[in-house]
Phi, psi and omega in degrees: 000312180301322179298316177296313178292336179291344174291330184260325181242107189296328178301318181292329175299319177295323177297318179299324180291332183262004182298334180303333182290345181259010183278331185229153173287149176262132180243127183248140177228123187257013186304312186292318182288328176292321176288324180282325189236353177072023182280149177240144176289143179269126180301149180308309185302321179293317182290319179294317176302316180292320177299316181296319176299321178297324184287331188285000000 
């Protein structure tokens, strides 16, 4: 359906090309960057709070 609609709506043509990205889950492993640079992931609650403070 997207392919047919993409003939008339160019944005949908691009969506059809990118649909493969939604076929599988993405799994991320930060082990290498943590050991190389000592970085830590920011907890969601902390990141959301910081984002909301910037918007205010």
